[in-house]
Residue, then its C-alpha position, 0 to 999 in steps of 0.5 A: m500500500s503506497a502513500d498515494d493509495a492511503t490518501v483519505h479525506e477528513q470530514l469538515d464542519l460548516q466552517g470548513l474545519a476538520t471534525g477529526v473523523e474520516r469522511e466515508d466514501t459514499a455516493p450521493e445516491d446511497v444517502e437516500k437509497i432504500a434498502e428495503p422498500f416500504d409501503p407507500e401507505d406508511i408515508d403520512v405527510v400533510t401540508k399546513t399553512m399557518t400564520v406566524d402568530l399560530l407558530l409562535s403560540r405552539t412554540r410558547s406552549g412547548m409544542i415546537d422546539l426551536q432549540p434542538d441540540f444540533q442547532r445550538r451547536w451551530g449557533v444562529w445567523d448573524a444579525k444582518r442575515q436575520s434582519r434580511l429575513i425580516e425585511s423579506l417578510l415586510l416586503r411580502i416575499p414568500l419564504p421557502v417551505l418548512y419541514a417538521a416531524e411530529d412525535e407521539d405527543e404531537r410535538w414538532e421537531v423542525v428539521d428544515g427551517i429552524q433558523r427562519l423560525s428562530t429569527i422570527s421569534r427573536f424579532i417578535d418575541s425573543t423570550i421564546i428562545n431566551e435571546e436578546p431582541l433582534v434590532l434590524t440592521g443592514l437592510e437592503y431596501l427598507g433602510v429606514y427601519d435600521g435600528k428598529k425593534f419589533e415594538e418600534l414598527s407601526s401597528r400595520l407592519q407588526l400585524r403584517l408580520r404576525e399574519t404572515e403565512l408560512v407553509i409547513h410540510l409535516i411528517r405525521k406521527g406513525t410514519p416509520a423512523e426509517v421512512k422519515f429519515n429517507i424523506f428528510a435525506r431527499i429534501n436535506t439540501g438547504g443552506i445548512a444541511l443536517s448530518p446523518q446523525e443530526l437527522r437521526h437525532a431529530i426524528t428519534p426522540g427518547s432516552a437514546r438522545r441522552v445516552l448518546e450525549e452522556w457516553a460521548a462525554m465519557p473521559e474514556f471515550i475522549r481519551a480513546t479517540d485522543g480528543s480529536v472528534r469534534p462534537i459540532r456535527m454529532d460525529d462523536r454521538e454517531l460513533v457511540l451509536r455504532f458501538i451500541a448498534f453492533f454490540g447491542l443488536g448484534l452483527s447478525q442483525y445487520k441484514q440489509p445494506d442500510m447503515d442509516g436504518f440500522l442505526i435508527k433501529a438501534m436508537k429506538a432499541v435503546n429507548e426500550l431498554s431498562a436502566d440496568q441494561i443500559e448500565y451494563m452496555r455502558l460498562m462494556f463500552r467504557r471497558s472497550m475504550l480503556s482497552a483500545t487506549a491500552i493496546f493502540g495508544d493515540d492511534a486507536f480506530r485510525k488506519r495505519y500503513f507501513s508507508n509514512v502517510g501521517r496520522l489519519p483521522i478516526n475511521k467509523a468502520l474501524f471504530e465499530a469493528i475494534s470497539v465491539n470486538l474488544a467488548n466481546t473479549n473476555d477479561a483473561a484474553m484482554v489482559k493478554l491482548i494488552q500484554n501483546r499489544d506490539a504484536v497487535r499493532s504490527g498485525f493491524i498495520a499489515l491488515c491495513g495493507d490488505r486491499s480487501f480489508d482496506s476496501a471494507i473500511s474505506q468504500g461502500t462501508g455499509d455493504i453487508a459483506k464488507v461489514n462482516r469482513r472487517f469484523a471477522k478480520i479484526h477478530e482474527l487479528f485479536v485471536g492471532a495475538l493470543q497464540 
């Protein structure tokens, strides 16, 4: 394997900064691919036209969440961009449609349009989102209103804003999460598109959200990944979820070439677990992270080659295979693996040089055969080091 062959690309955040995780080589069409056809009758999408007043009323009552985790991580538009949106409403320029998912309690999780609604809330009633009131600035056509707050507009303009109608496509409760994910993946092309894990987070409410957040903050996980995974796009939570999916559900349950669907299934499964079951899995995750650090040091879950290609980012496919194989290793064997860590490391470098294995962790990683191949090869690596 040459240095050129080993070139990888790191995932970037919205500001173009490296996230610490290797970008998966996935064709755009694979993101919205349906591994198992679903019944069109399962799709329940309604289109609603609602005034700003009605939307703000739902938000005040907690039936619309304008501050989900993934949005807080990004921050909000700057004052100029927010002001231009308010200016558009004052000019009666229609806004793009909004998309939301309804949960079992009929609360709405806005997936596309959160910044627009947050801006409107901040200007008309900033207490809804606990922000300072928006003062208009940098207006392009209505410069006479620069420096104005909502209360300083005429009654006519205030009423115009409150009665502005917005169109919302709402995916109703009862629509399977996998179907919701596919729908949102198809329309997830806005200015600030959600990452796959942010989409899963949005459409899968429940205790799994808290579990992923807490485990991603565990010192053992941060140490095993060398503190290099930036949480801004929830890449850290996705790594945790991948462990939970393959350790909790089991490799044998990966029966369709649909990693997104499998991870959604895992989130839903966590929501059904007892506190004792979650605690057991947490302890196994912690043990796996400690062992990965003891064996691989700062290079855990990263590709390694004989040629000097520099330190590579965390690889999601390797994280699955290594972390779950370690969790399934008994205590006596684990002690021996740590004692023989030099042999494990050298064997791992040789394994990364194998084109078949490299393909299983680099291209089309959701393919069933490739998933099984990387898990089997890491298992063989550990067994060989115990001889």
